[in-house]
C-alpha positions in Angstrom: 12.2 139.0 -24.5 12.9 136.8 -21.5 10.8 135.6 -18.6 12.4 134.9 -15.2 10.8 132.4 -12.8 12.1 130.6 -9.7 12.5 126.9 -9.5 12.5 125.0 -6.2 13.4 121.4 -6.4 15.0 118.7 -4.1 17.8 116.8 -5.6 19.5 113.7 -4.3 23.2 114.2 -4.9 23.9 110.8 -6.4 24.5 111.3 -10.1 28.0 110.5 -11.4 27.8 113.8 -13.3 27.7 115.8 -10.1 29.5 113.6 -7.6 32.5 111.4 -8.0 32.3 107.7 -7.8 33.9 107.7 -4.4 31.1 109.8 -3.0 27.9 108.0 -4.0 26.4 108.1 -0.5 23.0 109.8 -0.3 23.0 113.0 1.7 19.7 114.7 2.4 20.0 118.3 1.2 17.8 121.2 0.3 18.7 122.7 -3.1 17.4 126.1 -4.3 17.9 126.9 -8.0 17.2 130.2 -9.6 17.3 130.1 -13.4 16.4 132.4 -16.4 14.4 131.1 -19.3 15.0 132.7 -22.8 13.2 132.3 -26.1 15.8 129.9 -27.2 15.0 127.7 -24.1 18.5 127.9 -22.8 18.9 127.3 -19.1 21.7 128.8 -17.1 22.2 128.1 -13.4 22.9 131.5 -11.8 22.9 130.3 -8.2 23.1 127.0 -6.4 22.6 126.9 -2.6 22.9 123.7 -0.6 21.5 123.6 2.9 22.3 120.3 4.7 19.4 118.9 6.7 20.3 117.6 10.2 19.9 113.8 10.5 17.7 112.5 13.3 19.8 110.1 15.4 18.4 106.6 15.7 17.8 105.8 19.3 20.0 103.0 20.7 18.3 100.3 22.7 19.6 100.1 26.2 21.1 96.7 27.0 20.5 95.3 30.4 23.3 95.8 32.9 25.2 92.8 34.0 24.5 91.9 37.6 27.4 92.8 39.9 28.6 90.7 42.8 27.3 93.4 45.2 24.0 93.9 43.4 21.3 94.7 46.0 18.7 93.0 43.9 20.3 89.7 44.9 20.1 90.4 48.7 17.2 89.7 51.0 15.4 92.5 52.8 13.3 92.4 55.9 10.1 92.6 53.9 11.3 89.6 51.9 11.9 87.7 55.1 8.5 88.7 56.5 6.7 87.4 53.4 8.6 84.1 53.5 7.8 83.8 57.2 4.1 84.4 56.6 4.0 82.0 53.6 5.7 79.3 55.7 3.3 79.9 58.6 0.2 79.5 56.4 1.6 76.2 55.0 2.5 74.9 58.5 -1.0 75.7 59.7 -2.5 73.7 56.8 -0.1 70.8 57.7 -1.1 70.9 61.3 -4.8 70.8 60.4 -4.2 67.9 58.1 -2.3 66.0 60.8 -4.7 66.7 63.7 -7.7 66.0 61.5 -6.3 62.7 60.3 -5.5 61.7 63.9 -9.0 62.4 65.2 -10.7 60.7 62.3 -8.2 57.9 62.0 -8.1 58.6 58.2 -4.6 58.6 56.8 -4.7 57.2 53.2 -7.0 59.9 51.8 -4.8 62.9 53.0 -1.7 61.1 51.7 -3.3 60.6 48.3 -4.5 64.2 48.3 -0.9 65.3 49.1 0.5 63.2 46.2 -2.0 64.9 43.8 -1.0 68.3 45.2 2.7 67.4 44.5 2.0 66.4 40.9 -0.2 69.4 40.1 2.4 71.8 41.7 4.9 70.6 39.1 2.4 71.2 36.3 1.5 74.6 37.7 5.1 75.6 37.8 5.6 74.7 34.2 2.5 76.6 33.0 3.5 79.7 34.9 7.2 79.4 33.8 6.1 79.0 30.2 3.8 82.1 30.4 6.3 84.5 31.9 9.1 83.3 29.7 7.1 84.0 26.5 4.7 86.8 27.1 4.7 90.3 28.6 7.6 92.4 29.9 8.6 94.5 32.9 5.7 96.9 32.4 3.0 94.1 32.6 0.7 94.7 35.5 1.1 92.4 38.5 3.5 90.0 36.9 6.0 92.5 35.5 8.8 92.0 38.1 8.5 88.3 37.8 8.6 88.4 34.0 11.7 90.7 34.1 13.5 88.4 36.6 12.8 85.2 34.6 13.8 86.7 31.3 17.0 88.2 32.8 17.6 84.7 34.3 18.1 83.3 30.8 21.0 85.7 30.2 22.5 85.3 33.6 21.3 81.9 35.0 24.0 81.8 37.6 22.4 84.7 39.5 19.8 82.4 40.9 22.3 80.6 43.0 23.7 84.0 44.2 20.3 85.2 45.4 19.7 85.0 49.0 17.0 82.6 50.2 14.2 85.1 51.1 15.0 87.2 48.0 14.4 84.1 45.8 11.2 83.0 47.5 9.4 86.2 48.7 7.2 86.7 45.6 5.8 83.2 45.6 5.5 83.3 49.4 3.3 86.4 49.2 1.0 84.7 46.7 0.9 81.6 48.9 0.0 83.7 52.0 -3.0 85.4 50.3 -4.2 82.0 48.8 -3.7 79.6 51.7 -4.7 81.8 54.7 -8.4 81.9 53.7 -8.3 78.1 53.2 -6.8 77.7 56.7 -9.6 79.8 58.2 -12.5 78.1 56.3 -11.6 74.4 56.1 -10.8 71.8 58.7 -11.0 68.7 56.4 -7.7 66.8 56.6 -8.1 65.7 52.9 -8.4 69.3 51.8 -5.4 70.3 53.8 -3.4 67.3 52.7 -3.7 68.7 49.2 -3.3 72.4 50.2 -0.1 72.1 52.3 1.8 69.9 49.8 0.8 71.8 46.7 1.3 75.3 48.2 4.6 74.3 49.8 6.0 72.9 46.6 4.9 76.0 44.7 6.5 78.4 47.3 9.8 76.4 47.3 9.8 75.8 43.6 12.3 78.7 43.1 14.6 77.0 45.6 14.3 73.7 43.7 15.0 75.8 40.6 18.2 77.2 42.2 19.4 73.8 43.2 18.9 72.7 39.5 21.6 75.3 38.6 24.0 74.2 41.3 27.0 71.9 40.9 26.7 68.4 42.5 29.8 68.9 44.7 28.3 72.1 46.3 24.7 70.8 46.9 23.6 69.1 50.1 23.8 65.3 49.7 20.0 65.0 50.4 19.2 67.4 47.6 21.4 65.4 45.2 19.7 62.2 46.3 16.2 63.7 45.7 17.3 65.0 42.3 18.7 61.6 41.3 15.5 59.9 42.4 13.4 62.3 40.3 11.6 63.8 43.3 13.2 67.2 42.5 13.9 68.6 39.1 17.4 67.4 38.0 20.3 69.5 36.9 20.6 67.8 33.5 16.9 68.1 32.8 16.7 71.8 33.6 19.9 72.5 31.7 18.1 71.7 28.4 15.7 74.6 29.1 18.7 77.0 28.9 19.6 76.0 25.4 18.0 76.9 22.1 15.2 76.9 21.2 14.3 77.6 24.8 10.8 76.1 24.6 11.0 72.9 26.7 11.5 71.6 30.2 9.5 74.4 31.9 8.4 72.5 35.0 10.7 73.1 38.0 9.3 71.2 41.0 10.0 67.6 40.1 10.0 67.9 36.3 7.8 64.8 36.1 5.5 66.6 33.5 8.3 67.8 31.2 8.5 64.8 29.0 4.8 64.5 28.5 4.3 68.2 27.8 7.3 68.4 25.4 6.6 65.2 23.4 2.9 66.1 23.0 3.7 69.8 22.1 1.2 71.0 24.6 2.7 74.5 25.0 3.2 74.8 21.2 -0.6 74.1 20.8 -1.4 76.8 23.4 0.9 79.2 21.6 -0.9 78.6 18.3 -4.3 79.2 20.0 -3.2 82.4 21.5 -1.6 83.5 18.2 -4.8 82.9 16.2 -7.1 84.2 18.8 -5.2 87.3 20.0 -2.4 87.7 17.4 0.3 87.5 20.1 3.6 85.7 19.2 5.6 84.0 22.0 9.2 84.8 22.3 10.2 81.2 21.6 9.1 81.7 18.0 11.8 84.2 17.3 15.5 83.8 17.0 17.2 84.2 20.4 18.3 87.8 20.8 20.9 89.4 23.0 18.7 89.0 26.0 18.4 85.3 25.7 22.0 84.3 25.0 23.6 83.1 28.2 26.5 85.1 29.6 28.9 82.8 31.5 29.9 83.8 35.1 33.5 84.9 35.1 36.2 83.4 37.3 36.5 86.7 39.2 32.9 86.6 40.2 33.1 83.1 41.4 36.1 83.7 43.6 34.7 86.7 45.3 31.8 84.8 46.9 
């Protein structure tokens, strides 16, 4: 007397008894076995059906496209120019209020000192902002997404900043300056306040231009710019070059760079990163090994000659 019953099992076809040594790769397959059991417990495979399962393809991450020499993202538009014009207007109004207020009150030292403080703090502010968008967020981050994407792409193609047209490079900061400085122009008339405001806001708005000059070659820069860089009044080319080499976690300030040595030697940004990590569990990008997006891609000769 014999009893028949179906067996349904999954087998991984790896065993040397079933597959040759040259074919030890694991293939997902569905195996149906129908067997007959007898009193003598003898098993005989009557049928073996193998149904291959389709593999789900692993999605391939899209790599960013290399900017072309005719990339419209590098060109200025009329909205860009309008924002730069409005930003410059608000800064000039603040400067005029500072000058006229100082002339009427015969007070010059205090506005000058306020302007010096604004200049120093603008460099610090540029470093904090640069550190933040280099290490946190991405293109989908609200408000700052476009700036984050631009700065992170800048690490791969740093030469693009000197190919950007003037208004294209400055319009985002000019828009922020417009909304910040215009109310101050309307509310305050104190020359000391405006001594601080016009210098600080002007340096912040033009910091991207200072940044672009730090990527230029000495022979192609205006002599005045080279002189200001050599005097330490604008961020120098050599100082900023260190920011574009591993581990990409230093020399963030891009106005004068006067804060860079202090911030780096005292590990200020590293301390802030530890605080954010332990409080929020967020890791900065500078803690990871540089990936494809951080490795600099050199401008080719063909791109240089076209411009």
